[in-house]
All heavy atoms as a GROMACS GRO file, in nm:
protein
  601
    1MET      N    1   0.897   0.913  -1.248
    1MET     CA    2   0.791   0.991  -1.187
    1MET      C    3   0.799   0.975  -1.035
    1MET      O    4   0.820   0.866  -0.984
    1MET     CB    5   0.657   0.944  -1.240
    1MET     CG    6   0.541   1.004  -1.166
    1MET     SD    7   0.384   0.956  -1.236
    1MET     CE    8   0.334   1.116  -1.290
    2THR      N    9   0.777   1.081  -0.964
    2THR     CA   10   0.777   1.078  -0.818
    2THR      C   11   0.633   1.084  -0.770
    2THR      O   12   0.555   1.165  -0.816
    2THR     CB   13   0.856   1.197  -0.762
    2THR    OG1   14   0.988   1.191  -0.812
    2THR    CG2   15   0.857   1.195  -0.611
    3GLN      N   16   0.599   0.999  -0.676
    3GLN     CA   17   0.463   0.995  -0.624
    3GLN      C   18   0.469   1.009  -0.473
    3GLN      O   19   0.538   0.935  -0.406
    3GLN     CB   20   0.396   0.864  -0.663
    3GLN     CG   21   0.255   0.854  -0.613
    3GLN     CD   22   0.189   0.728  -0.662
    3GLN    OE1   23   0.244   0.653  -0.742
    3GLN    NE2   24   0.071   0.703  -0.615
    4TYR      N   25   0.395   1.104  -0.419
    4TYR     CA   26   0.388   1.126  -0.275
    4TYR      C   27   0.277   1.041  -0.218
    4TYR      O   28   0.168   1.035  -0.272
    4TYR     CB   29   0.358   1.274  -0.248
    4TYR     CG   30   0.344   1.307  -0.102
    4TYR    CD1   31   0.456   1.321  -0.022
    4TYR    CD2   32   0.220   1.323  -0.045
    4TYR    CE1   33   0.445   1.351   0.112
    4TYR    CE2   34   0.207   1.353   0.089
    4TYR     CZ   35   0.320   1.367   0.167
    4TYR     OH   36   0.307   1.397   0.299
    5THR      N   37   0.305   0.971  -0.109
    5THR     CA   38   0.202   0.892  -0.044
    5THR      C   39   0.159   0.962   0.085
    5THR      O   40   0.241   1.002   0.166
    5THR     CB   41   0.252   0.750  -0.013
    5THR    OG1   42   0.370   0.757   0.064
    5THR    CG2   43   0.280   0.674  -0.140
    6GLU      N   44   0.030   0.977   0.100
    6GLU     CA   45  -0.025   1.053   0.212
    6GLU      C   46   0.000   0.990   0.347
    6GLU      O   47   0.022   1.058   0.445
    6GLU     CB   48  -0.175   1.073   0.192
    6GLU     CG   49  -0.209   1.158   0.073
    6GLU     CD   50  -0.359   1.171   0.055
    6GLU    OE1   51  -0.432   1.153   0.153
    6GLU    OE2   52  -0.402   1.199  -0.058
    7THR      N   53  -0.004   0.860   0.356
    7THR     CA   54   0.001   0.792   0.485
    7THR      C   55   0.130   0.820   0.561
    7THR      O   56   0.128   0.852   0.679
    7THR     CB   57  -0.015   0.640   0.466
    7THR    OG1   58  -0.136   0.618   0.394
    7THR    CG2   59  -0.022   0.570   0.598
    8THR      N   60   0.243   0.808   0.494
    8THR     CA   61   0.370   0.820   0.566
    8THR      C   62   0.451   0.941   0.523
    8THR      O   63   0.550   0.974   0.587
    8THR     CB   64   0.459   0.697   0.542
    8THR    OG1   65   0.491   0.691   0.403
    8THR    CG2   66   0.392   0.570   0.585
    9GLY      N   67   0.411   1.006   0.416
    9GLY     CA   68   0.491   1.116   0.364
    9GLY      C   69   0.611   1.067   0.285
    9GLY      O   70   0.696   1.143   0.245
   10ALA      N   71   0.618   0.937   0.262
   10ALA     CA   72   0.730   0.880   0.186
   10ALA      C   73   0.713   0.914   0.039
   10ALA      O   74   0.605   0.943  -0.008
   10ALA     CB   75   0.734   0.728   0.204
   11VAL      N   76   0.821   0.909  -0.032
   11VAL     CA   77   0.818   0.938  -0.175
   11VAL      C   78   0.846   0.809  -0.250
   11VAL      O   79   0.944   0.739  -0.223
   11VAL     CB   80   0.922   1.045  -0.212
   11VAL    CG1   81   0.927   1.065  -0.361
   11VAL    CG2   82   0.891   1.175  -0.141
   12ASP      N   83   0.759   0.777  -0.344
   12ASP     CA   84   0.779   0.661  -0.430
   12ASP      C   85   0.844   0.707  -0.560
   12ASP      O   86   0.797   0.802  -0.621
   12ASP     CB   87   0.645   0.596  -0.468
   12ASP     CG   88   0.578   0.526  -0.352
   12ASP    OD1   89   0.649   0.492  -0.257
   12ASP    OD2   90   0.457   0.504  -0.360
   13GLU      N   91   0.949   0.642  -0.601
   13GLU     CA   92   1.009   0.667  -0.731
   13GLU      C   93   0.957   0.559  -0.825
   13GLU      O   94   1.001   0.445  -0.820
   13GLU     CB   95   1.163   0.661  -0.723
   13GLU     CG   96   1.223   0.773  -0.643
   13GLU     CD   97   1.207   0.909  -0.709
   13GLU    OE1   98   1.195   0.917  -0.832
   13GLU    OE2   99   1.205   1.007  -0.635
   14LEU      N  100   0.862   0.594  -0.909
   14LEU     CA  101   0.801   0.499  -0.999
   14LEU      C  102   0.808   0.550  -1.142
   14LEU      O  103   0.799   0.670  -1.166
   14LEU     CB  104   0.653   0.478  -0.962
   14LEU     CG  105   0.623   0.430  -0.821
   14LEU    CD1  106   0.474   0.432  -0.796
   14LEU    CD2  107   0.676   0.291  -0.800
   15GLU      N  108   0.821   0.458  -1.236
   15GLU     CA  109   0.821   0.497  -1.375
   15GLU      C  110   0.682   0.540  -1.418
   15GLU      O  111   0.666   0.634  -1.494
   15GLU     CB  112   0.870   0.382  -1.461
   15GLU     CG  113   1.017   0.351  -1.440
   15GLU     CD  114   1.063   0.235  -1.526
   15GLU    OE1  115   0.991   0.200  -1.622
   15GLU    OE2  116   1.170   0.181  -1.497
   16THR      N  117   0.580   0.471  -1.373
   16THR     CA  118   0.442   0.507  -1.403
   16THR      C  119   0.365   0.504  -1.272
   16THR      O  120   0.402   0.432  -1.180
   16THR     CB  121   0.377   0.406  -1.501
   16THR    OG1  122   0.385   0.276  -1.445
   16THR    CG2  123   0.446   0.408  -1.635
   17PRO      N  124   0.257   0.581  -1.263
   17PRO     CA  125   0.179   0.577  -1.139
   17PRO      C  126   0.127   0.436  -1.113
   17PRO      O  127   0.078   0.370  -1.204
   17PRO     CB  128   0.063   0.672  -1.166
   17PRO     CG  129   0.110   0.758  -1.278
   17PRO     CD  130   0.205   0.675  -1.359
   18TYR      N  131   0.142   0.390  -0.992
   18TYR     CA  132   0.100   0.254  -0.956
   18TYR      C  133  -0.041   0.259  -0.903
   18TYR      O  134  -0.074   0.342  -0.817
   18TYR     CB  135   0.195   0.196  -0.851
   18TYR     CG  136   0.175   0.048  -0.830
   18TYR    CD1  137   0.244  -0.043  -0.908
   18TYR    CD2  138   0.084   0.001  -0.737
   18TYR    CE1  139   0.226  -0.179  -0.891
   18TYR    CE2  140   0.065  -0.135  -0.719
   18TYR     CZ  141   0.136  -0.225  -0.796
   18TYR     OH  142   0.117  -0.360  -0.780
   19GLU      N  143  -0.126   0.172  -0.952
   19GLU     CA  144  -0.262   0.163  -0.900
   19GLU      C  145  -0.295   0.017  -0.877
   19GLU      O  146  -0.276  -0.068  -0.965
   19GLU     CB  147  -0.361   0.224  -1.000
   19GLU     CG  148  -0.500   0.232  -0.943
   19GLU     CD  149  -0.594   0.312  -1.032
   19GLU    OE1  150  -0.550   0.404  -1.099
   19GLU    OE2  151  -0.714   0.278  -1.032
   20LEU      N  152  -0.342  -0.014  -0.758
   20LEU     CA  153  -0.382  -0.150  -0.725
   20LEU      C  154  -0.516  -0.180  -0.793
   20LEU      O  155  -0.599  -0.092  -0.809
   20LEU     CB  156  -0.394  -0.165  -0.574
   20LEU     CG  157  -0.263  -0.152  -0.498
   20LEU    CD1  158  -0.288  -0.129  -0.350
   20LEU    CD2  159  -0.177  -0.275  -0.518
   21THR      N  160  -0.535  -0.305  -0.830
   21THR     CA  161  -0.660  -0.346  -0.894
   21THR      C  162  -0.728  -0.452  -0.808
   21THR      O  163  -0.672  -0.499  -0.709
   21THR     CB  164  -0.634  -0.406  -1.034
   21THR    OG1  165  -0.569  -0.533  -1.018
   21THR    CG2  166  -0.549  -0.314  -1.119
   22ALA      N  167  -0.846  -0.492  -0.848
   22ALA     CA  168  -0.920  -0.596  -0.776
   22ALA      C  169  -0.849  -0.730  -0.781
   22ALA      O  170  -0.876  -0.818  -0.700
   22ALA     CB  171  -1.061  -0.609  -0.833
   23LEU      N  172  -0.755  -0.746  -0.874
   23LEU     CA  173  -0.679  -0.870  -0.883
   23LEU      C  174  -0.565  -0.877  -0.782
   23LEU      O  175  -0.513  -0.985  -0.755
   23LEU     CB  176  -0.622  -0.887  -1.024
   23LEU     CG  177  -0.726  -0.897  -1.136
   23LEU    CD1  178  -0.657  -0.903  -1.272
   23LEU    CD2  179  -0.815  -1.019  -1.115
   24ASP      N  180  -0.525  -0.764  -0.726
   24ASP     CA  181  -0.420  -0.761  -0.624
   24ASP      C  182  -0.479  -0.808  -0.492
   24ASP      O  183  -0.581  -0.755  -0.447
   24ASP     CB  184  -0.362  -0.620  -0.610
   24ASP     CG  185  -0.286  -0.577  -0.733
   24ASP    OD1  186  -0.200  -0.653  -0.779
   24ASP    OD2  187  -0.313  -0.466  -0.783
   25ARG      N  188  -0.416  -0.906  -0.430
   25ARG     CA  189  -0.470  -0.968  -0.310
   25ARG      C  190  -0.375  -0.952  -0.192
   25ARG      O  191  -0.253  -0.949  -0.207
   25ARG     CB  192  -0.496  -1.117  -0.331
   25ARG     CG  193  -0.576  -1.152  -0.456
   25ARG     CD  194  -0.698  -1.068  -0.478
   25ARG     NE  195  -0.813  -1.109  -0.400
   25ARG     CZ  196  -0.928  -1.041  -0.397
   25ARG    NH1  197  -0.944  -0.932  -0.465
   25ARG    NH2  198  -1.027  -1.083  -0.323
   26CYS      N  199  -0.430  -0.944  -0.073
   26CYS     CA  200  -0.355  -0.931   0.052
   26CYS      C  201  -0.270  -1.056   0.074
   26CYS      O  202  -0.319  -1.168   0.062
   26CYS     CB  203  -0.452  -0.912   0.168
   26CYS     SG  204  -0.374  -0.906   0.332
   27ASP      N  205  -0.142  -1.035   0.103
   27ASP     CA  206  -0.053  -1.147   0.130
   27ASP      C  207  -0.087  -1.219   0.261
   27ASP      O  208  -0.047  -1.333   0.281
   27ASP     CB  209   0.093  -1.100   0.135
   27ASP     CG  210   0.144  -1.056  -0.002
   27ASP    OD1  211   0.098  -1.111  -0.104
   27ASP    OD2  212   0.231  -0.967  -0.007
   28ALA      N  213  -0.160  -1.154   0.349
   28ALA     CA  214  -0.192  -1.215   0.478
   28ALA      C  215  -0.322  -1.295   0.476
   28ALA      O  216  -0.330  -1.401   0.537
   28ALA     CB  217  -0.201  -1.107   0.586
   29CYS      N  218  -0.424  -1.246   0.403
   29CYS     CA  219  -0.554  -1.312   0.411
   29CYS      C  220  -0.622  -1.336   0.277
   29CYS      O  221  -0.724  -1.404   0.273
   29CYS     CB  222  -0.647  -1.234   0.502
   29CYS     SG  223  -0.700  -1.075   0.433
   30GLY      N  224  -0.571  -1.279   0.170
   30GLY     CA  225  -0.631  -1.300   0.039
   30GLY      C  226  -0.740  -1.202   0.001
   30GLY      O  227  -0.794  -1.210  -0.109
   31ALA      N  228  -0.775  -1.108   0.089
   31ALA     CA  229  -0.875  -1.007   0.056
   31ALA      C  230  -0.815  -0.909  -0.046
   31ALA      O  231  -0.695  -0.910  -0.073
   31ALA     CB  232  -0.916  -0.931   0.182
   32GLN      N  233  -0.898  -0.822  -0.101
   32GLN     CA  234  -0.847  -0.724  -0.198
   32GLN      C  235  -0.744  -0.635  -0.131
   32GLN      O  236  -0.764  -0.586  -0.020
   32GLN     CB  237  -0.961  -0.638  -0.253
   32GLN     CG  238  -0.913  -0.541  -0.359
   32GLN     CD  239  -1.025  -0.467  -0.428
   32GLN    OE1  240  -1.142  -0.506  -0.418
   32GLN    NE2  241  -0.992  -0.361  -0.498
   33ALA      N  242  -0.633  -0.614  -0.200
   33ALA     CA  243  -0.524  -0.533  -0.145
   33ALA      C  244  -0.548  -0.385  -0.174
   33ALA      O  245  -0.587  -0.348  -0.285
   33ALA     CB  246  -0.391  -0.576  -0.205
   34TYR      N  247  -0.525  -0.303  -0.075
   34TYR     CA  248  -0.534  -0.158  -0.088
   34TYR      C  249  -0.401  -0.090  -0.050
   34TYR      O  250  -0.388   0.029  -0.066
   34TYR     CB  251  -0.646  -0.102   0.000
   34TYR     CG  252  -0.782  -0.135  -0.054
   34TYR    CD1  253  -0.852  -0.246  -0.010
   34TYR    CD2  254  -0.841  -0.056  -0.153
   34TYR    CE1  255  -0.976  -0.278  -0.061
   34TYR    CE2  256  -0.965  -0.087  -0.204
   34TYR     CZ  257  -1.033  -0.198  -0.157
   34TYR     OH  258  -1.156  -0.230  -0.209
   35ILE      N  259  -0.307  -0.167   0.000
   35ILE     CA  260  -0.178  -0.113   0.044
   35ILE      C  261  -0.066  -0.194  -0.019
   35ILE      O  262  -0.068  -0.317  -0.013
   35ILE     CB  263  -0.167  -0.113   0.197
   35ILE    CG1  264  -0.276  -0.024   0.256
   35ILE    CG2  265  -0.028  -0.070   0.243
   35ILE    CD1  266  -0.289  -0.029   0.407
   36ARG      N  267   0.030  -0.124  -0.079
   36ARG     CA  268   0.149  -0.188  -0.139
   36ARG      C  269   0.270  -0.132  -0.068
   36ARG      O  270   0.291  -0.011  -0.062
   36ARG     CB  271   0.157  -0.156  -0.287
   36ARG     CG  272   0.282  -0.209  -0.353
   36ARG     CD  273   0.280  -0.171  -0.501
   36ARG     NE  274   0.400  -0.216  -0.566
   36ARG     CZ  275   0.497  -0.135  -0.608
   36ARG    NH1  276   0.488  -0.005  -0.592
   36ARG    NH2  277   0.602  -0.184  -0.668
   37VAL      N  278   0.351  -0.220  -0.010
   37VAL     CA  279   0.470  -0.180   0.062
   37VAL      C  280   0.591  -0.240  -0.011
   37VAL      O  281   0.595  -0.360  -0.037
   37VAL     CB  282   0.468  -0.231   0.208
   37VAL    CG1  283   0.591  -0.184   0.283
   37VAL    CG2  284   0.341  -0.189   0.278
   38VAL      N  285   0.689  -0.155  -0.043
   38VAL     CA  286   0.812  -0.203  -0.106
   38VAL      C  287   0.920  -0.205   0.000
   38VAL      O  288   0.945  -0.104   0.067
   38VAL     CB  289   0.853  -0.114  -0.224
   38VAL    CG1  290   0.985  -0.162  -0.284
   38VAL    CG2  291   0.744  -0.113  -0.330
   39VAL      N  292   0.981  -0.322   0.018
   39VAL     CA  293   1.093  -0.340   0.111
   39VAL      C  294   1.212  -0.390   0.029
   39VAL      O  295   1.199  -0.418  -0.090
   39VAL     CB  296   1.058  -0.438   0.225
   39VAL    CG1  297   0.948  -0.380   0.315
   39VAL    CG2  298   1.014  -0.572   0.171
   40ALA      N  299   1.327  -0.404   0.091
   40ALA     CA  300   1.448  -0.443   0.020
   40ALA      C  301   1.432  -0.575  -0.056
   40ALA      O  302   1.487  -0.592  -0.164
   40ALA     CB  303   1.565  -0.452   0.117
   41SER      N  304   1.356  -0.667  -0.002
   41SER     CA  305   1.344  -0.800  -0.064
   41SER      C  306   1.231  -0.809  -0.165
   41SER      O  307   1.212  -0.914  -0.226
   41SER     CB  308   1.325  -0.905   0.045
   41SER     OG  309   1.209  -0.876   0.120
   42GLY      N  310   1.152  -0.704  -0.184
   42GLY     CA  311   1.043  -0.707  -0.281
   42GLY      C  312   0.925  -0.625  -0.235
   42GLY      O  313   0.940  -0.527  -0.163
   43GLU      N  314   0.805  -0.666  -0.275
   43GLU     CA  315   0.685  -0.593  -0.238
   43GLU      C  316   0.590  -0.681  -0.159
   43GLU      O  317   0.589  -0.803  -0.173
   43GLU     CB  318   0.614  -0.537  -0.361
   43GLU     CG  319   0.540  -0.638  -0.443
   43GLU     CD  320   0.460  -0.578  -0.557
   43GLU    OE1  321   0.481  -0.461  -0.592
   43GLU    OE2  322   0.376  -0.650  -0.611
   44LEU      N  323   0.512  -0.616  -0.076
   44LEU     CA  324   0.408  -0.682   0.002
   44LEU      C  325   0.277  -0.612  -0.026
   44LEU      O  326   0.272  -0.489  -0.037
   44LEU     CB  327   0.439  -0.673   0.151
   44LEU     CG  328   0.568  -0.740   0.197
   44LEU    CD1  329   0.602  -0.695   0.339
   44LEU    CD2  330   0.554  -0.889   0.191
   45LEU      N  331   0.170  -0.688  -0.038
   45LEU     CA  332   0.037  -0.632  -0.059
   45LEU      C  333  -0.049  -0.667   0.060
   45LEU      O  334  -0.045  -0.779   0.111
   45LEU     CB  335  -0.025  -0.689  -0.187
   45LEU     CG  336   0.049  -0.663  -0.316
   45LEU    CD1  337  -0.020  -0.733  -0.431
   45LEU    CD2  338   0.062  -0.515  -0.344
   46PHE      N  339  -0.128  -0.568   0.105
   46PHE     CA  340  -0.213  -0.589   0.222
   46PHE      C  341  -0.350  -0.527   0.202
   46PHE      O  342  -0.364  -0.424   0.136
   46PHE     CB  343  -0.152  -0.524   0.348
   46PHE     CG  344  -0.025  -0.588   0.395
   46PHE    CD1  345   0.095  -0.523   0.382
   46PHE    CD2  346  -0.026  -0.714   0.453
   46PHE    CE1  347   0.213  -0.581   0.426
   46PHE    CE2  348   0.091  -0.773   0.497
   46PHE     CZ  349   0.211  -0.706   0.484
   47CYS      N  350  -0.450  -0.588   0.263
   47CYS     CA  351  -0.580  -0.524   0.276
   47CYS      C  352  -0.562  -0.409   0.375
   47CYS      O  353  -0.458  -0.397   0.440
   47CYS     CB  354  -0.684  -0.625   0.326
   47CYS     SG  355  -0.652  -0.692   0.492
   48ALA      N  356  -0.662  -0.325   0.388
   48ALA     CA  357  -0.650  -0.211   0.479
   48ALA      C  358  -0.626  -0.258   0.623
   48ALA      O  359  -0.544  -0.200   0.696
   48ALA     CB  360  -0.775  -0.124   0.471
   49HIS      N  361  -0.693  -0.363   0.666
   49HIS     CA  362  -0.680  -0.413   0.803
   49HIS      C  363  -0.536  -0.458   0.832
   49HIS      O  364  -0.477  -0.416   0.931
   49HIS     CB  365  -0.777  -0.530   0.825
   49HIS     CG  366  -0.747  -0.610   0.947
   49HIS    ND1  367  -0.779  -0.566   1.074
   49HIS    CD2  368  -0.687  -0.731   0.962
   49HIS    CE1  369  -0.739  -0.657   1.162
   49HIS    NE2  370  -0.683  -0.758   1.097
   50HIS      N  371  -0.481  -0.545   0.748
   50HIS     CA  372  -0.347  -0.597   0.774
   50HIS      C  373  -0.239  -0.492   0.749
   50HIS      O  374  -0.134  -0.493   0.814
   50HIS     CB  375  -0.321  -0.724   0.693
   50HIS     CG  376  -0.391  -0.842   0.750
   50HIS    ND1  377  -0.498  -0.901   0.689
   50HIS    CD2  378  -0.369  -0.911   0.865
   50HIS    CE1  379  -0.541  -1.002   0.764
   50HIS    NE2  380  -0.465  -1.009   0.872
   51GLY      N  381  -0.264  -0.399   0.658
   51GLY     CA  382  -0.169  -0.291   0.637
   51GLY      C  383  -0.154  -0.206   0.762
   51GLY      O  384  -0.042  -0.174   0.804
   52ARG      N  385  -0.266  -0.173   0.824
   52ARG     CA  386  -0.260  -0.093   0.947
   52ARG      C  387  -0.201  -0.175   1.063
   52ARG      O  388  -0.128  -0.123   1.146
   52ARG     CB  389  -0.398  -0.042   0.982
   52ARG     CG  390  -0.437   0.075   0.895
   52ARG     CD  391  -0.573   0.131   0.930
   52ARG     NE  392  -0.613   0.239   0.843
   52ARG     CZ  393  -0.639   0.229   0.713
   52ARG    NH1  394  -0.626   0.114   0.653
   52ARG    NH2  395  -0.676   0.333   0.641
   53LYS      N  396  -0.234  -0.304   1.066
   53LYS     CA  397  -0.184  -0.390   1.172
   53LYS      C  398  -0.031  -0.396   1.171
   53LYS      O  399   0.032  -0.397   1.277
   53LYS     CB  400  -0.242  -0.532   1.154
   53LYS     CG  401  -0.196  -0.631   1.259
   53LYS     CD  402  -0.260  -0.767   1.236
   53LYS     CE  403  -0.210  -0.867   1.338
   53LYS     NZ  404  -0.268  -1.001   1.316
   54HIS      N  405   0.030  -0.399   1.052
   54HIS     CA  406   0.175  -0.414   1.040
   54HIS      C  407   0.248  -0.284   1.008
   54HIS      O  408   0.370  -0.284   0.992
   54HIS     CB  409   0.207  -0.517   0.932
   54HIS     CG  410   0.148  -0.652   0.959
   54HIS    ND1  411   0.186  -0.729   1.067
   54HIS    CD2  412   0.053  -0.723   0.893
   54HIS    CE1  413   0.117  -0.842   1.066
   54HIS    NE2  414   0.036  -0.841   0.962
   55GLN      N  415   0.175  -0.173   1.002
   55GLN     CA  416   0.235  -0.046   0.959
   55GLN      C  417   0.350   0.000   1.047
   55GLN      O  418   0.453   0.046   0.997
   55GLN     CB  419   0.128   0.064   0.954
   55GLN     CG  420   0.182   0.194   0.899
   55GLN     CD  421   0.072   0.297   0.880
   55GLN    OE1  422  -0.043   0.275   0.916
   55GLN    NE2  423   0.108   0.409   0.823
   56GLU      N  424   0.337  -0.010   1.177
   56GLU     CA  425   0.441   0.039   1.266
   56GLU      C  426   0.575  -0.030   1.240
   56GLU      O  427   0.678   0.036   1.226
   56GLU     CB  428   0.400   0.021   1.412
   56GLU     CG  429   0.497   0.084   1.510
   56GLU     CD  430   0.450   0.073   1.654
   56GLU    OE1  431   0.328   0.062   1.677
   56GLU    OE2  432   0.536   0.074   1.743
   57LYS      N  433   0.574  -0.162   1.232
   57LYS     CA  434   0.700  -0.235   1.209
   57LYS      C  435   0.750  -0.218   1.066
   57LYS      O  436   0.869  -0.199   1.044
   57LYS     CB  437   0.681  -0.383   1.241
   57LYS     CG  438   0.669  -0.411   1.388
   57LYS     CD  439   0.664  -0.558   1.416
   57LYS     CE  440   0.654  -0.578   1.566
   57LYS     NZ  441   0.655  -0.719   1.603
   58LEU      N  442   0.659  -0.224   0.970
   58LEU     CA  443   0.701  -0.215   0.830
   58LEU      C  444   0.752  -0.076   0.794
   58LEU      O  445   0.840  -0.063   0.709
   58LEU     CB  446   0.587  -0.254   0.737
   58LEU     CG  447   0.557  -0.403   0.728
   58LEU    CD1  448   0.433  -0.426   0.644
   58LEU    CD2  449   0.675  -0.478   0.670
   59SER      N  450   0.699   0.027   0.855
   59SER     CA  451   0.742   0.164   0.820
   59SER      C  452   0.890   0.186   0.851
   59SER      O  453   0.953   0.272   0.792
   59SER     CB  454   0.655   0.267   0.892
   59SER     OG  455   0.672   0.259   1.031
   60GLN      N  456   0.945   0.106   0.940
   60GLN     CA  457   1.088   0.118   0.974
   60GLN      C  458   1.178   0.064   0.864
   60GLN      O  459   1.294   0.104   0.854
   60GLN     CB  460   1.116   0.045   1.106
   60GLN     CG  461   1.041   0.104   1.223
   60GLN     CD  462   1.053   0.018   1.348
   60GLN    OE1  463   1.140  -0.066   1.358
   60GLN    NE2  464   0.964   0.038   1.444
   61ILE      N  465   1.126  -0.028   0.781
   61ILE     CA  466   1.209  -0.088   0.676
   61ILE      C  467   1.157  -0.062   0.535
   61ILE      O  468   1.221  -0.099   0.437
   61ILE     CB  469   1.224  -0.240   0.698
   61ILE    CG1  470   1.088  -0.309   0.692
   61ILE    CG2  471   1.297  -0.270   0.827
   61ILE    CD1  472   1.095  -0.460   0.682
   62ALA      N  473   1.042   0.003   0.524
   62ALA     CA  474   0.979   0.024   0.394
   62ALA      C  475   1.054   0.129   0.312
   62ALA      O  476   1.093   0.233   0.363
   62ALA     CB  477   0.834   0.067   0.412
   63HIS      N  478   1.072   0.098   0.184
   63HIS     CA  479   1.127   0.195   0.090
   63HIS      C  480   1.015   0.286   0.040
   63HIS      O  481   1.038   0.403   0.010
   63HIS     CB  482   1.192   0.125  -0.030
   63HIS     CG  483   1.314   0.048   0.008
   63HIS    ND1  484   1.438   0.106   0.019
   63HIS    CD2  485   1.331  -0.083   0.037
   63HIS    CE1  486   1.526   0.014   0.054
   63HIS    NE2  487   1.464  -0.101   0.066
   64SER      N  488   0.894   0.232   0.030
   64SER     CA  489   0.777   0.312  -0.007
   64SER      C  490   0.651   0.246   0.049
   64SER      O  491   0.648   0.127   0.078
   64SER     CB  492   0.766   0.326  -0.158
   64SER     OG  493   0.738   0.203  -0.218
   65TRP      N  494   0.549   0.330   0.065
   65TRP     CA  495   0.421   0.285   0.120
   65TRP      C  496   0.312   0.349   0.035
   65TRP      O  497   0.293   0.469   0.038
   65TRP     CB  498   0.409   0.331   0.265
   65TRP     CG  499   0.291   0.275   0.338
   65TRP    CD1  500   0.163   0.320   0.332
   65TRP    CD2  501   0.291   0.165   0.428
   65TRP    NE1  502   0.083   0.245   0.413
   65TRP    CE2  503   0.159   0.148   0.473
   65TRP    CE3  504   0.390   0.080   0.474
   65TRP    CZ2  505   0.123   0.049   0.563
   65TRP    CZ3  506   0.353  -0.018   0.564
   65TRP    CH2  507   0.222  -0.034   0.608
   66HIS      N  508   0.244   0.269  -0.043
   66HIS     CA  509   0.138   0.317  -0.132
   66HIS      C  510   0.005   0.272  -0.075
   66HIS      O  511  -0.023   0.153  -0.066
   66HIS     CB  512   0.161   0.261  -0.273
   66HIS     CG  513   0.059   0.303  -0.371
   66HIS    ND1  514   0.064   0.424  -0.436
   66HIS    CD2  515  -0.052   0.241  -0.416
   66HIS    CE1  516  -0.039   0.433  -0.517
   66HIS    NE2  517  -0.112   0.324  -0.507
   67ASP      N  518  -0.080   0.367  -0.036
   67ASP     CA  519  -0.204   0.336   0.034
   67ASP      C  520  -0.323   0.389  -0.045
   67ASP      O  521  -0.336   0.509  -0.066
   67ASP     CB  522  -0.200   0.400   0.173
   67ASP     CG  523  -0.318   0.360   0.260
   67ASP    OD1  524  -0.416   0.300   0.210
   67ASP    OD2  525  -0.314   0.391   0.379
   68GLU      N  526  -0.409   0.299  -0.090
   68GLU     CA  527  -0.531   0.336  -0.161
   68GLU      C  528  -0.655   0.302  -0.079
   68GLU      O  529  -0.764   0.290  -0.133
   68GLU     CB  530  -0.537   0.263  -0.296
   68GLU     CG  531  -0.426   0.301  -0.391
   68GLU     CD  532  -0.435   0.229  -0.524
   68GLU    OE1  533  -0.539   0.165  -0.554
   68GLU    OE2  534  -0.337   0.234  -0.600
   69SER      N  535  -0.640   0.288   0.052
   69SER     CA  536  -0.754   0.248   0.135
   69SER      C  537  -0.863   0.354   0.140
   69SER      O  538  -0.976   0.323   0.178
   69SER     CB  539  -0.707   0.211   0.277
   69SER     OG  540  -0.643   0.320   0.339
   70SER      N  541  -0.834   0.476   0.097
   70SER     CA  542  -0.939   0.579   0.092
   70SER      C  543  -1.048   0.542  -0.007
   70SER      O  544  -1.160   0.592   0.002
   70SER     CB  545  -0.878   0.715   0.057
   70SER     OG  546  -0.818   0.709  -0.072
   71LYS      N  547  -1.018   0.451  -0.100
   71LYS     CA  548  -1.121   0.404  -0.195
   71LYS      C  549  -1.235   0.335  -0.122
   71LYS      O  550  -1.348   0.333  -0.170
   71LYS     CB  551  -1.059   0.306  -0.294
   71LYS     CG  552  -0.966   0.369  -0.394
   71LYS     CD  553  -0.914   0.263  -0.489
   71LYS     CE  554  -0.825   0.321  -0.595
   71LYS     NZ  555  -0.774   0.215  -0.686
   72LEU      N  556  -1.207   0.276  -0.007
   72LEU     CA  557  -1.311   0.209   0.070
   72LEU      C  558  -1.417   0.307   0.118
   72LEU      O  559  -1.535   0.275   0.121
   72LEU     CB  560  -1.250   0.136   0.190
   72LEU     CG  561  -1.161   0.018   0.156
   72LEU    CD1  562  -1.082  -0.026   0.279
   72LEU    CD2  563  -1.243  -0.096   0.102
   73LEU      N  564  -1.377   0.426   0.155
   73LEU     CA  565  -1.471   0.529   0.201
   73LEU      C  566  -1.540   0.597   0.085
   73LEU      O  567  -1.654   0.643   0.100
   73LEU     CB  568  -1.398   0.631   0.288
   73LEU     CG  569  -1.336   0.576   0.416
   73LEU    CD1  570  -1.259   0.685   0.489
   73LEU    CD2  571  -1.442   0.515   0.505
   74ALA      N  572  -1.477   0.604  -0.031
   74ALA     CA  573  -1.535   0.670  -0.147
   74ALA      C  574  -1.661   0.596  -0.192
   74ALA      O  575  -1.754   0.657  -0.245
   74ALA     CB  576  -1.434   0.676  -0.260
   75ASP      N  577  -1.668   0.468  -0.172
   75ASP     CA  578  -1.784   0.389  -0.212
   75ASP      C  579  -1.908   0.417  -0.127
   75ASP      O  580  -2.018   0.385  -0.166
   75ASP     CB  581  -1.754   0.239  -0.206
   75ASP     CG  582  -1.652   0.197  -0.309
   75ASP    OD1  583  -1.632   0.271  -0.408
   75ASP    OD2  584  -1.592   0.089  -0.293
   76ARG      N  585  -1.888   0.479  -0.013
   76ARG     CA  586  -2.000   0.505   0.079
   76ARG      C  587  -2.077   0.631   0.044
   76ARG      O  588  -2.182   0.656   0.100
   76ARG     CB  589  -1.950   0.516   0.222
   76ARG     CG  590  -1.899   0.384   0.274
   76ARG     CD  591  -1.859   0.397   0.417
   76ARG     NE  592  -1.818   0.268   0.468
   76ARG     CZ  593  -1.802   0.242   0.594
   76ARG    NH1  594  -1.820   0.335   0.685
   76ARG    NH2  595  -1.765   0.121   0.633
   77SER      N  596  -2.026   0.714  -0.043
   77SER     CA  597  -2.093   0.841  -0.077
   77SER      C  598  -2.218   0.820  -0.156
   77SER      O  599  -2.237   0.734  -0.230
   77SER     CB  600  -2.000   0.929  -0.161
   77SER     OG  601  -1.873   0.937  -0.107
   0.00000   0.00000   0.00000
């Protein structure tokens, strides 16, 4: 299955749609992860803050960028 990610326009090649859960934690601070980045050596999970903080550098080496941070705004409705 191919999944388009809005943030970078990158295409994820996934067998099943990937969805982050409350159990997924940010590798930088331990908060709930909303961003999953796949690089050559594996995957990185980030909260919205750290994902944006590292986006510029990581986008140069990322194979895919899956961003669910829009869920944070959906709770405000």
